[in-house]
GUSEKOL-337168 format. One record per residue (C-alpha): x, y, z; residue number from 1; chain; residue in one letter. Coordinates in steps of 0.05 Angstrom, whole numbers, m for minus. Each point is the difference from the previous one (the first is absolute). Layout:
% GUSEKOL-337168
X Y Z NUM A a
...
This chain:
% GUSEKOL-337168
m1086 144 m41 1 A m
m52 m43 37 2 A e
24 m39 60 3 A e
m16 m67 m33 4 A k
43 19 m60 5 A q
56 23 45 6 A l
m4 m65 41 7 A k
1 m41 m65 8 A d
62 39 m22 9 A e
33 m14 67 10 A l
m14 m75 m5 11 A d
26 m2 m72 12 A a
63 37 20 13 A l
13 m49 58 14 A k
m5 m60 m47 15 A q
44 32 m53 16 A e
54 23 50 17 A i
1 m69 32 18 A h
11 m31 m69 19 A f
56 47 m19 20 A h
32 m8 69 21 A n
1 m75 m12 22 A y
31 9 m70 23 A r
54 47 28 24 A y
18 m30 67 25 A h
m13 m74 m10 26 A v
10 m14 m74 27 A l
51 56 m13 28 A d
m38 14 m64 29 A d
m40 65 5 30 A p
m51 17 m53 31 A l
m4 75 15 32 A v
52 54 13 33 A s
17 26 70 34 A d
m33 66 m19 35 A a
m66 m33 m20 36 A e
0 m42 64 37 A f
14 62 42 38 A d
m59 35 m32 39 A r
m47 m58 17 40 A m
24 m3 72 41 A l
m6 76 8 42 A k
m72 m2 m26 43 A r
m18 m57 48 44 A l
28 40 59 45 A k
m40 62 m22 46 A e
m65 m40 2 47 A i
17 m31 67 48 A e
16 69 30 49 A s
m70 22 m20 50 A q
m32 m63 28 51 A h
44 m29 56 52 A p
m57 m47 18 53 A e
14 m37 m66 54 A w
71 m18 20 55 A i
8 m75 10 56 A t
59 m42 24 57 A p
11 m27 m70 58 A d
8 70 m31 59 A s
67 11 m35 60 A p
8 63 42 61 A s
3 m42 64 62 A q
60 m42 m16 63 A r
71 9 m27 64 A a
2 m51 m57 65 A g
m23 m67 m29 66 A a
2 m70 28 67 A e
67 m36 m6 68 A p
9 m54 m53 69 A a
m6 m72 23 70 A e
64 m27 m28 71 A r
45 27 56 72 A f
m2 m12 74 73 A k
m36 58 36 74 A k
36 41 53 75 A t
m30 53 46 76 A r
36 67 5 77 A h
20 25 69 78 A p
m37 65 m16 79 A r
m47 19 m57 80 A p
36 17 m65 81 A i
m44 57 m21 82 A l
m7 41 m63 83 A s
m4 76 m2 84 A l
m53 50 m18 85 A a
12 33 m68 86 A n
9 72 m19 87 A a
m2 22 m73 88 A f
21 74 5 89 A s
35 51 44 90 A n
m68 22 25 91 A q
m15 m71 23 92 A d
66 2 39 93 A l
m18 66 32 94 A l
m68 m26 19 95 A d
33 m62 32 96 A w
48 45 38 97 A f
m56 44 27 98 A e
m40 m61 22 99 A r
56 m31 41 100 A i
22 69 27 101 A a
m69 10 29 102 A k
8 m66 37 103 A l
69 16 27 104 A d
31 70 m3 105 A e
70 m31 2 106 A r
m10 m16 m74 107 A v
9 73 m18 108 A r
71 0 26 109 A g
18 m69 m27 110 A s
50 m18 m54 111 A a
m19 m49 m55 112 A f
34 m53 m41 113 A v
m17 m8 m74 114 A v
17 m68 m31 115 A e
m14 m31 m68 116 A p
m60 m46 m3 117 A k
28 m63 m31 118 A f
m42 m37 m51 119 A d
18 m71 21 120 A g
m22 m54 49 121 A l
m1 14 75 122 A t
42 m49 40 123 A v
5 m11 76 124 A v
68 m23 25 125 A l
9 m35 67 126 A h
67 m3 37 127 A y
16 m38 64 128 A q
66 17 35 129 A n
25 32 m64 130 A g
m18 m59 m45 131 A m
m51 2 m56 132 A f
m52 m53 17 133 A i
m62 16 m40 134 A r
m27 42 m56 135 A g
m73 12 m18 136 A a
m45 37 m47 137 A t
m49 52 26 138 A r
m61 m42 m17 139 A g
m63 31 30 140 A d
41 41 49 141 A g
m11 m48 58 142 A e
22 m66 m32 143 A i
51 m7 m55 144 A g
34 m56 m39 145 A e
65 m31 23 146 A d
48 9 m58 147 A i
65 m7 40 148 A t
35 m45 m50 149 A s
m14 48 m57 150 A n
18 64 38 151 A i
65 m32 21 152 A r
22 0 m74 153 A t
m1 76 m3 154 A i
72 22 6 155 A r
m17 68 29 156 A a
m30 m36 61 157 A l
49 m4 60 158 A p
m2 m71 27 159 A l
32 23 65 160 A r
1 69 32 161 A i
39 42 11 162 A p
37 m13 m65 163 A v
60 40 24 164 A k
37 m20 63 165 A a
m3 71 26 166 A d
m74 8 m14 167 A g
m52 11 54 168 A p
m21 m61 40 169 A r
m64 m31 m27 170 A a
m59 m10 47 171 A p
m17 m71 20 172 A g
m63 4 m41 173 A t
m7 47 m60 174 A l
m54 2 m54 175 A v
13 46 m59 176 A v
m45 22 m56 177 A r
25 11 m71 178 A g
m15 m5 m73 179 A e
26 m50 m51 180 A a
4 22 m73 181 A f
41 m3 m64 182 A i
42 59 m25 183 A n
m21 26 m68 184 A l
67 m15 m33 185 A a
m1 m71 27 186 A d
m71 m9 m25 187 A f
19 22 m70 188 A e
59 m49 0 189 A t
m44 m56 25 190 A l
m50 12 m57 191 A n
56 3 m52 192 A q
24 m68 22 193 A k
m70 m28 m3 194 A l
m10 27 m70 195 A e
67 m29 m23 196 A e
m24 m68 25 197 A q
m66 9 m38 198 A g
m39 7 65 199 A l
m55 51 16 200 A k
26 62 37 201 A p
m31 25 64 202 A y
m47 60 0 203 A q
25 39 60 204 A n
51 m4 57 205 A p
m52 0 57 206 A r
m38 m62 m22 207 A n
65 m35 m18 208 A t
28 13 70 209 A a
m64 m24 33 210 A a
m4 m62 m42 211 A g
74 m16 11 212 A s
m7 2 76 213 A l
m60 m46 m1 214 A r
31 m56 m40 215 A q
0 m69 32 216 A l
70 m12 m25 217 A d
51 47 34 218 A p
50 m14 m56 219 A q
m47 34 m49 220 A l
m5 60 48 221 A t
76 2 4 222 A a
4 6 m76 223 A s
m39 66 1 224 A r
37 66 14 225 A p
m39 17 64 226 A l
24 52 49 227 A t
m31 36 59 228 A m
m1 61 45 229 A l
m23 6 73 230 A t
m33 59 35 231 A y
m35 m19 65 232 A a
6 m42 64 233 A i
m63 m39 14 234 A v
20 m29 67 235 A a
61 m3 46 236 A s
18 m21 71 237 A d
58 49 3 238 A g
11 75 m4 239 A d
m11 29 m69 240 A v
4 72 m26 241 A p
m56 48 18 242 A r
m1 37 m67 243 A t
m12 m26 m71 244 A q
63 35 m25 245 A w
43 m34 53 246 A e
m36 m66 m12 247 A l
21 0 m73 248 A l
72 13 20 249 A a
m5 m56 53 250 A y
m25 m50 m51 251 A l
56 20 m47 252 A r
52 m9 55 253 A e
m27 m70 15 254 A l
11 m18 m73 255 A g
m69 7 m29 256 A f
m9 32 m69 257 A p
m33 69 9 258 A v
m19 51 m53 259 A t
48 57 m10 260 A r
m56 44 m26 261 A y
m33 15 68 262 A a
m3 73 21 263 A t
m6 31 69 264 A l
m45 61 m2 265 A c
m4 51 57 266 A k
m73 17 m12 267 A d
m60 m11 m46 268 A m
20 56 m47 269 A q
66 m35 m15 270 A e
m39 m66 m10 271 A v
m41 33 m55 272 A l
63 27 m34 273 A q
32 m69 2 274 A v
m63 m33 m28 275 A c
m2 50 m58 276 A d
73 m14 m17 277 A a
m15 m75 m3 278 A w
m49 8 m58 279 A q
61 5 m47 280 A d
48 m42 40 281 A q
m45 m62 m1 282 A r
19 m12 m73 283 A n
74 m6 17 284 A d
m10 m53 54 285 A m
35 m68 m9 286 A p
m64 m35 23 287 A y
m74 13 m7 288 A e
m36 43 52 289 A i
m73 20 m1 290 A d
3 56 51 291 A g
31 26 64 292 A l
m11 m17 73 293 A v
m2 58 49 294 A i
11 m19 73 295 A k
4 38 64 296 A l
72 m5 21 297 A n
m19 m9 74 298 A d
m19 m74 5 299 A l
m31 9 70 300 A a
m44 55 m28 301 A l
m18 m46 m59 302 A q
m23 m54 49 303 A a
m37 50 44 304 A a
m43 23 m58 305 A l
m26 m71 m9 306 A g
m42 m22 m59 307 A f
m61 20 m40 308 A v
m32 m66 m22 309 A g
59 m41 m24 310 A k
44 59 m18 311 A d
53 28 48 312 A p
m9 75 8 313 A r
74 17 5 314 A g
18 m16 m72 315 A a
m32 8 m69 316 A i
16 m21 m71 317 A a
1 53 m55 318 A l
m17 m38 m63 319 A k
32 25 m65 320 A f
m43 9 m61 321 A p
m3 m70 m30 322 A a
48 m20 m56 323 A k
m45 m57 m18 324 A e
m75 m6 m9 325 A a
m52 m45 m32 326 A t
m49 24 m53 327 A t
m36 m21 m64 328 A k
27 1 m71 329 A v
m54 35 m40 330 A e
36 m6 m66 331 A d
68 m15 m32 332 A i
26 50 m51 333 A k
65 9 m39 334 A v
51 57 m6 335 A n
48 9 m59 336 A v
71 18 20 337 A g
50 42 m38 338 A r
33 m63 m30 339 A t
m67 m30 m20 340 A g
m3 m48 59 341 A v
m72 m13 23 342 A l
m8 2 76 343 A t
m64 m22 34 344 A p
m29 36 60 345 A y
m58 m12 46 346 A a
m58 49 7 347 A v
m18 m7 74 348 A l
m58 15 45 349 A d
34 60 34 350 A p
37 m18 65 351 A v
45 39 47 352 A e
72 m24 6 353 A i
54 39 35 354 A g
m45 61 7 355 A g
m13 2 m75 356 A v
m63 m21 m37 357 A t
20 m52 m51 358 A v
m43 m11 m62 359 A k
49 m36 m45 360 A q
57 m50 11 361 A a
51 m31 m47 362 A t
m5 m73 m20 363 A l
72 m1 m27 364 A h
m12 m43 m63 365 A n
m48 m50 m30 366 A f
40 m60 26 367 A d
m9 29 71 368 A y
m76 1 m9 369 A i
1 m72 m27 370 A r
47 m28 54 371 A d
m37 34 57 372 A k
m68 m17 m31 373 A d
m25 72 10 374 A i
m70 9 m29 375 A r
m46 59 m12 376 A i
m46 8 61 377 A k
49 m37 45 378 A d
12 22 71 379 A r
75 14 2 380 A v
56 23 46 381 A r
32 66 m21 382 A v
66 27 28 383 A k
32 68 m1 384 A r
70 9 29 385 A a
25 71 9 386 A g
m13 39 m64 387 A d
2 m62 m44 388 A v
m58 m10 m48 389 A i
m52 m46 33 390 A p
m1 m71 m26 391 A y
m46 m60 6 392 A v
32 m55 43 393 A i
m51 m52 m19 394 A g
m73 m23 4 395 A p
m38 m29 59 396 A i
m32 m61 m33 397 A p
m39 m18 64 398 A e
m43 62 m11 399 A l
m20 m16 m72 400 A r
m75 m4 m14 401 A n
m1 m21 m74 402 A g
m6 70 m31 403 A t
75 4 m13 404 A e
25 m4 m72 405 A t
69 m17 m27 406 A a
40 54 m37 407 A f
23 m11 m71 408 A v
60 41 m28 409 A p
m23 48 m55 410 A p
10 m18 m73 411 A e
1 74 m19 412 A h
34 60 31 413 A c
m49 39 45 414 A p
30 66 m25 415 A s
6 m7 m76 416 A c
m37 m65 m16 417 A g
60 m32 m34 418 A a
11 m76 11 419 A p
41 m17 61 420 A t
61 m45 m2 421 A e
26 m52 49 422 A h
65 m35 m13 423 A i
1 m72 25 424 A e
45 m7 61 425 A g
m3 74 18 426 A e
m43 32 54 427 A v
m21 67 m32 428 A p
m55 11 m51 429 A w
12 57 m48 430 A y
m36 50 m44 431 A c
47 2 m61 432 A v
m31 62 m32 433 A n
55 53 0 434 A a
m53 54 m8 435 A a
m40 m21 62 436 A c
m19 66 35 437 A p
5 m30 70 438 A e
72 m21 m12 439 A q
16 71 m22 440 A l
m32 29 62 441 A i
41 m45 46 442 A r
64 16 m39 443 A n
m13 74 8 444 A l
m17 m8 74 445 A e
67 m35 11 446 A h
40 49 m43 447 A f
m23 62 39 448 A v
5 m33 69 449 A s
43 26 57 450 A k
54 m53 m8 451 A g
4 12 m75 452 A a
m7 68 m35 453 A m
m37 30 60 454 A n
m47 46 m39 455 A i
m38 35 55 456 A v
m74 12 m14 457 A g
m8 m56 m51 458 A l
m42 m51 38 459 A g
m38 m61 m25 460 A i
m65 38 m15 461 A r
35 51 m44 462 A l
38 m56 m34 463 A v
m66 m33 m16 464 A q
m28 65 m28 465 A e
60 11 m44 466 A l
m7 m70 m30 467 A v
m75 5 m8 468 A q
6 67 m37 469 A h
53 m30 m46 470 A g
52 52 22 471 A l
52 m53 20 472 A v
15 m65 m37 473 A k
66 m15 35 474 A d
41 30 57 475 A v
40 43 m47 476 A a
m63 37 m21 477 A d
m2 32 70 478 A l
57 45 m22 479 A y
m38 26 m61 480 A t
m62 22 40 481 A l
m20 73 m11 482 A k
m37 49 44 483 A e
m59 m2 m48 484 A s
m4 m77 8 485 A d
m6 4 76 486 A l
m47 60 2 487 A l
m52 m43 m36 488 A e
m2 m48 59 489 A l
m49 9 57 490 A e
29 36 61 491 A g
60 30 m36 492 A f
13 75 4 493 A a
63 37 m21 494 A e
36 m6 67 495 A k
m11 m75 7 496 A k
18 m11 m73 497 A t
64 40 8 498 A g
20 m38 63 499 A n
m9 m67 m35 500 A l
39 20 m62 501 A l
56 26 44 502 A d
2 m67 37 503 A a
3 m38 m66 504 A i
57 44 m25 505 A r
37 m6 67 506 A e
m3 m76 m4 507 A s
46 3 m61 508 A k
57 12 49 509 A t
m9 m67 36 510 A q
63 m42 2 511 A p
9 m62 m44 512 A l
m18 m48 56 513 A s
m69 33 7 514 A r
m12 m4 m75 515 A v
19 m74 m2 516 A i
m49 m12 58 517 A t
m54 39 m37 518 A a
6 m44 m62 519 A l
m34 m56 38 520 A g
45 m57 m20 521 A i
m23 m64 34 522 A r
41 m14 62 523 A g
38 66 m1 524 A v
m16 41 62 525 A g
34 61 29 526 A e
61 m38 28 527 A v
12 m39 m65 528 A a
m8 64 m40 529 A a
54 35 41 530 A i
48 m58 m13 531 A d
m15 1 m75 532 A l
11 76 m4 533 A a
66 m7 37 534 A a
24 m55 m47 535 A r
m25 24 m69 536 A f
m5 77 9 537 A h
m52 11 m56 538 A s
m63 m29 m31 539 A l
37 m15 m65 540 A d
54 m40 36 541 A a
m52 m38 40 542 A l
m39 m16 m64 543 A a
64 m30 m29 544 A q
17 m41 62 545 A a
12 m74 m10 546 A s
m28 m57 41 547 A y
70 m14 28 548 A e
9 72 22 549 A e
m66 1 35 550 A l
7 m66 37 551 A t
69 22 23 552 A a
m33 53 44 553 A l
m11 m18 72 554 A e
m73 m20 11 555 A g
m17 m6 m74 556 A f
m20 m71 m15 557 A g
m23 m31 m67 558 A p
m73 22 6 559 A n
11 75 13 560 A i
57 2 m51 561 A s
m43 m32 m54 562 A q
m57 48 17 563 A a
46 60 m13 564 A i
22 m30 m67 565 A l
m71 m15 m21 566 A d
m24 70 19 567 A w
52 36 m43 568 A f
m10 m50 m57 569 A a
m73 18 m6 570 A n
m11 49 m59 571 A p
m54 39 38 572 A r
48 11 58 573 A n
56 21 m47 574 A q
m48 51 m30 575 A d
m17 24 71 576 A l
73 11 18 577 A v
9 40 m65 578 A r
m60 44 17 579 A k
26 12 71 580 A l
66 24 m29 581 A k
m36 46 m47 582 A e
m36 34 58 583 A v
65 8 38 584 A g
4 m61 45 585 A i
68 m32 m11 586 A d
39 6 66 587 A p
72 m21 8 588 A l
27 m30 64 589 A e
69 29 14 590 A t
51 m56 5 591 A e
32 0 68 592 A k
59 m34 30 593 A d
m33 m51 46 594 A g
56 5 51 595 A g
m7 76 6 596 A s
m73 m2 22 597 A q
m3 16 75 598 A p
m51 m54 17 599 A l
24 m54 m47 600 A t
m4 m69 31 601 A g
m46 23 57 602 A m
m72 m25 11 603 A t
m49 45 37 604 A f
m68 m12 32 605 A v
m47 59 15 606 A i
m50 m2 57 607 A t
m45 53 30 608 A g
m16 70 m26 609 A t
60 43 m18 610 A l
m3 75 14 611 A p
15 26 m71 612 A h
4 m60 m47 613 A f
m59 m41 m22 614 A s
13 m75 m2 615 A r
7 3 m76 616 A d
45 61 2 617 A a
46 m32 52 618 A a
4 m64 m43 619 A s
17 41 m62 620 A d
53 39 40 621 A f
33 m65 23 622 A i
m1 m31 m69 623 A r
25 64 m33 624 A a
63 m7 43 625 A h
12 m73 m16 626 A g
m36 m34 58 627 A g
m55 m52 m1 628 A k
m66 2 37 629 A v
m32 m62 30 630 A s
m68 m9 32 631 A s
23 m47 55 632 A s
56 0 52 633 A v
51 m56 m2 634 A s
73 m13 17 635 A s
17 28 m68 636 A q
m30 69 16 637 A t
53 54 6 638 A s
m44 54 33 639 A y
m71 11 22 640 A v
m25 72 m13 641 A v
m46 17 58 642 A l
m58 48 1 643 A g
m55 14 50 644 A s
m49 m57 20 645 A e
43 m56 m28 646 A p
m27 m71 m6 647 A g
29 m67 18 648 A s
59 10 m48 649 A k
32 46 52 650 A y
m4 m54 54 651 A e
28 m53 m47 652 A k
58 47 m18 653 A a
15 7 75 654 A q
m1 m76 8 655 A q
48 m9 m58 656 A l
44 58 20 657 A g
m12 38 m65 658 A i
24 73 2 659 A p
m56 52 4 660 A i
0 66 m39 661 A l
m45 61 3 662 A s
m17 37 m64 663 A e
55 52 15 664 A e
51 m54 15 665 A e
m16 m32 m67 666 A l
14 66 m36 667 A k
64 8 41 668 A t
22 m70 m20 669 A l
m7 18 m73 670 A v
37 67 10 671 A a
57 m34 37 672 A k
10 m51 m53 673 A e
């Protein structure tokens, strides 16, 4: 690339980063994801490293943040409140370690502290003689905004330290750095209340927390479920701990909220192991984090290493693969579900989210597209949490250029061409053609799935082939497949054919609860199917169940009960049950004395990886002996079954005093009873 082009790119990047810095730090309304912003900043630094003579004082690489907003009084920090350099991989961490070790050999023998990187708003807390006197935002790192009245409304903030009479004596002057945010559960509750009031819900916890702390009316701030955590001492006129690990304990003893997820690591190898474990643990956190902060434990060594530009050398942020990104909607298409429901999805300009390249994202339903005003060719925010299917959060109207077009729900099914149906007052649109091939494919996919009949080797591609070749017209036809049928399909030899036919035959032994799940009755999942099997003991009895009998079951309301009645009243479904019986699928659930089941009345939560049971197998084992399995720990939990590398459920169980069982202790509990 010619130098002029490179210089033009640098100038354009400066302007763009300044704009997005302003949207994020001043307006609390970013237009791009953190990942996209990081990419722009990284590219700018690459160019500046090639041409250091081009670095100017106004470059985004030469300062920590944006200018403070004008609506609050400005306050100067006693020391700069700096950001950290970013790492994006273990190799980046090792490179950082080698760089600072070359500067000071003591680094090689140092311990480290790994802490969550909170996705909130940085706050600076001033105490005089143990009394909270001022709170400020980070601002540009040198000057922040005085938001004392608003911070004072956060209940996690100690107004006087130490909180406990026997706590350590506070220095005369103490300035502490922390992060204000909203817990995920509180954020969901807040949005539910807003929706009940007919108000627009907030998009994410980070922006909501930032906006709440920068309200002119402290009463409005007080109405938001803000909390905070602290992690550093900015300034003090007294003795403070000399290591980061001891500093966290000291802050906790004074009465400050401190994360319980920090880890002390003896060396860099252990740091890498802890960082790897966090890739899964991040999804179990009660609040949003966007990475980890790795700090030298020795604070004097941290200080001795100094800074590179605006970044302290003694700490670094490991950024997680982004859960959210911005990209363009190239098109909006429609899937047909197994019940005929039409579900729209966005075809995206490919973007990386959470380490995965995302090309499609769900749009939930047609009302969602209309209410969010999502258009084809829109720039949109896309989110992916854990292993959940990516979804479009909403458009960025400020970036529209006039080429965007509104989406109109289809009048005909995209699979079979039959007219679609939309009942006034209901959300879903339907294809009402019972012979729609896409519905059959989805029905088969659900029927053979792991939680239903668990037919190993029968994936979605083979299901599609079976339907396309006319070999299967309903799920019962799977059990009439012959070797000659499968050998005609591409890629099938005798061994593969034999394995699949064996798996189909073996599925006939599945218990009644699995068969009920496989039928695909709306609203009836694995747990509901277990309850139905325990109450009615056969398909015939379930088919004859009355509305009163169904609604009498715990957890079965009017909607799910009516869905069961409607399913068995449908002539096509009655014919399907008859065909399943003819091929040998008519399991009976043995009636048991509820009081004699060893785990009756007990509720279990499973966390971590068990040595011999899979999660599904452990759940089946518990239910088979009368117990219930829950996904969350509460005061109603009887036991938590603990495996290796448990998540936050283990810590919550400890807080609530819930008994802990290993896999072997669970088996012993059943044997004793």
